[in-house]
N, C-alpha and C positions, 0 to 999 in steps of 0.2 A: 362406672362401677367402682366401688370402694377398693382401695389397695388390699384390705384384708380378704375381700371376696376373691380378688384375682389370685392372691397367694393361696387361698384354700383350693381353688380349681387347679392351679399349677401343681400343688402337692399331690393331687390325685391322678394326674395325667400319666406319669411314669408307670405306677402299678396297674393302671387301667389298660394301657397299651401292652404291657407285659402279659396281662391275662388273655389278650386276644391271641397271642402267639402260643402261650403255654396255659391251657385251661386250668391246671391245678393252682395257678396263681390268682384265681378269683378270690380265694380266701384272704390272702394278704391285702388285696384291694378292698374287700369288704371291711376288714379290720381298720384300714386307714380311713375309709368313708365313715364308719360308725364313730370314730374319734372326731373327725372333722365336723360332722353334723350332730355330735353329741346324741347319737341314737343308741337305744338299747339293742335293737334288732336291725339287721340289714340283710337284704336278699336280692339276688337276680332271679326274677320270676318270668315264666313263659306262659302266656295265655294262648289256648288253642280255640280257634273259632269253630272247629268242627264239633267238639263236644262241650264247648262253653265252660271248660275247666282250666285250672291253673296249676302248674307244678313248680316246685322250687328247683331251679337249675343249680344255684349255689346259695347257701344260707349261713348266717351267723346268729347264734342265739335263738334259733327256732327249733323247737322240739319235733321229734318224729311224729307225735300225735297231731301237732299243729300242721305239719306238712301234709299228712293224710287228710285232715279236715279241709284244708285249702283245695286239695285236688278234687274233692267231691263237691265243693261249694258252687252252687249256680250263681253266676255273677249278674244278679238282677238289681243291684243296689243303685241308688240315684247317682252316687259318685261315678260308678262304672259307666252309667248311661251318659253322663256329661263328658267323660273322657272321650267317648266315641265320636263326639262332635269335632274333635281336633284332628281327625284322620287326614283331612285335606292338607293341613300344614305339615303333617308328617311326624309330629311329636306332641307330647303334653308334659308339663311339669307343674306340680303344685300339690295342694292338700284338699281334703274333702270340703272344708269350710270355705274354700275359695269359690266354689261353684254351687254348693248346696247349703242351705241353712242348717246349723248344727242340730237343731231339734228334729229336722227331717231326717238327717243322716243317722241320728241315734235311734230312730225308729226302724231303720232298715235291717234286713237279715244279716248283712255283712257285719254291721256293728254288734248286734245281739249274739249272733252265732259264732263269730270269729274274733272280732276285736275284744269283746268283753271277756270271753272265755280264755283268751291268751294274754290278758292284762295289757292290752293296747288301747291307748286313748287318743294319741296323736299320730298322724301318718303323713308322709310326703312321698311322692313318686315321680320318676321321669320315665315316660312311656314312649317307645319308639314304634311307629307304625311302618310296617314293611310289607311289600307285596307277598301274598301267600297266606298260609293258614296261621302262622305263629306271630305273636306280638310280644317282644321282650320288654322288660322294664327293670329299673333299679328302684327298690322300695326300702324306705327307712321308717322306723316306728319308735315311739316313746311311750312309757307307761303313764298311768294317771297321776303319778307323782311328778311327772315332767311338765314342761311348758310346750305350747304349740310351736311349730316350726316358724321361724321369723321370716320377714320379707327378704333379709339378706341371704338367708339359707336357701330360700326358694329361687332367688336370683342366681345363686351358684348352681342350683340344679338345672335351671333353664340354660345356662351357659355350658353346662356339662353335657346336655342332651345331644348336641351335634357330635361330640366325641364318642358318646355311647353308641349312637347310630353307626358311626364309622367302625367301631370295635366289633359290633355285632355282625356287620357285613364281612369284616376280615375273618371273624371267628367262623362264620358260615362257609366262607370260601375255603378256609383251611380244613374245616370239618368235612366238606364234601370230598376231600382227598381220601377219606377212609374207604370210599367205594372202590371195589376191585376193578381191575382191567380198564376198559376204554373210558368209563365214566370218570374215574380218578385221573387218568391221563389227560382227559379233556379239561378237567378243572386245573391241572397243572399248566396246560397251555394258556388258559385264561389269565394266569398270573403275569404273563408278559415276558417270559424268558424261558429258555431251555432249563429244565429242572431234573435233578437226579436225587433220589432219596438214598441215604447211607445208613448202615447199621452201626452198632457201637464200636466196631473195628474198622470203620470207614470202608466197608465193602458195599458194593452197589446192590440195593434192594430192588429198585425200579427206576425207570426213566421215561420221559415223554418222547414223542417223535422228534421234536426239535433238538433234544439232547442227543438222540441217536444219530442225527445227521452230522453232529460235531465230533463224535467219537470215531477214532481211527483216522483222523485228519492230521493237520499240521501241529496240533497242540496236545491233544489227549488221546489215549488209547485205553482199552479195557483188557486186562489180563487176569484171569482167574478171579473175576468179580471185583478187581481192584483197579482204580484209575492210575495210570502211569503217564508221566510227562513225556511228550515226544522228544524233547530236548532233555537228556538225562541229568544235566547239571541242575535242573529245576525240581527234581524229584523230592529232595529233602524238604524244600519249602512247601511243596504241595502236601506231603505227608503230615508235616507239622500243623499246617492250617486245618486239614480235614480231621485229624485225630483229636486235636484240642476241642473243636466244636462238637464232635461226636461224644467225647468224654463228658462235656458239659450237658449235652442232651440226655445222656444216660444217667446223669445225677452224680457222676464220680468226681466232678470238678465244678467250681462256681465261675471259672474263668473261661469265657467262650473263645479266647484267642483273638487274633487279629480280625478274623471274619472276612477278609478280602485278600485277593491275590491276583496279580497280573502275570499270566504266562505269555511267553514269546515263542513264536515259531523259529525255525532255523533261518527264515528270511527276515525275522525281526517284527512280524505282525503280532499285534497284541490280542489276547483273549482275556476277558474280565470274569473272575470267579468271585461269588459272594456266598458264603456258607453260614447257615442259620441253625443253631441248636434247636431241637424240638423234642419235648418230653411227653407228648400225649401218647395214649395207647391206641394206636391205629389198628383196629381189629380187621380192617379190610385187607391187610397184607399178611403173608405167612410169617414174615419177620418184621419186628417193630422198628421203624426208622428212628434214628437218633438225631439226624440232621438233614436239612434240605440244602442242596447245592444249586445255585442259580448261575447260569452261564450266559454271557452276552458277548457277541462279536463287536468289533469297532463300528461296523455298518449299522448294527442294531442298537448301539448304546443310546439310551434315552428314549427310544421308540417304545420299548416294552413298558417303561415307566409311564409314558404319556397315555398309553392305552389304559393302564390301571387307574391313573388319575381321572381320566374321562369317565370310567366305569363307576368309581367309588364316589367321586365328588361332583361329577357333571361339569368338569372344566372343558372349555372350548379349546380347539387346537392353539389359538393365539394365547389363551391363558396358560396353557401347558408350556408354551415357549417362554413366556415371561417367568413362570415358576422355575423352569430349568435354569434360566439366566440368573435368577435370584439365588438358586442353589449353588451356582458357581461363584457367587460373591460379587456379581456385577451391580454397579450402581444404576440409578434411574437413567442418567445421561448415557451411560454405556449401552444399556438395553435399548434406548431410543436410537442410538447410532447403528447398533448391530441389526435391529429389526426394521430400521428406516421408518419409524413412526414417531409421532410427536411425544414429548415428555408427558403432557397431560393424558395422552392415550395410555402410556405405560402405567401412570398412576391409577387410571381407571381400571386397567386390567389387574393391577395389584390388589385394589379394593375388592374386586370380584373374587380373586383367588382367596383372600382372607375370609370373605363372607362365606364362600362355598365350603371351605375346609374347616371353618369354625375356629380359626386361630386369630391372634391379636397383633401379630407382627412377624417380621422376617425371621427372627430367632426361633419362635415357636413353629413356623412353617418348615424351617430347615430340620428341626428335631423330628417333626412329624414325617417328612418325606424320607428321612434317613431310616425310620423304623419300618417302612413298608417292605415286605418280603422281596419284591422285585427290584429294589434299589441296587445299583451296580457301583463299584468303586470308580473313582476318578483315576485317570492315567497319571 
């Protein structure tokens, strides 16, 4: 892949993963994508198989009339038909002319009733096929005065597709937390760590069962909806960490703070806290959370992350152990010694991890793993 293409993809990863955690940040991502691909319009669209319709989840440069038209449009075009053939591989990336002769596509209803009416001549999309009713996609368009999307740009879309798939999974997992009571708490459990939601003043809004089991123990207690450190000398650090993240989630600050804290019991045992600002409007709760607090005990450290990696990327237990070792900065030889496997085997597992996560090296892998909500701080 050309260096310019690699640079283009890298420039989009930060705003893309930010959008997974904070849905209102889809607009900055779309602005960055439209500049990178020289597109006039950009959108995240969701297709529903139940009614064969499409809605704009987040759009840039798309009129309300066009959005309404798209929602009613029956997707019977030859391009849409060809895209469906890629379901087995899990994704599609390209333009209509890649799979359908232009003269055929321009006779379709999609072109005559939607493209032409909205001054769209050229399009490219990355479509992610997921289990269930909904199919999300990133769509980019240019007017008749523009040029077709180039091979380099389509290559960038193809390489962006695994990241898009991962982001939609993360977005769906976090979105499911809007559900009230047991459904939301079960989703929190699936994230791989005890979790507490906090409001703008760092007061507890809700917690899952695993978090409840840790409250009142050797590290944390709950008093008037506020978390207190069992060892009083650590209270100031706890308050500063939580309040800074909550202020960021509330939009009162752009600084999320340290984001991580290690509490110690009177006996010296460690408890790992990771706090994540969150700005979405969670209608499932009576009070809107401003931050998520993930808690991990020493015995659980790494285990919750491994479950998440297995769920999101399909990593095997051995691949998770290699990824964990890489995250700790271990070299191939050190991993070989610690896991008691051959160096060639370590390299094979590394390649599997890179392929399944869609990254191109250890640096990108570390950045990706650090962004996941159940990541815990190192001691």
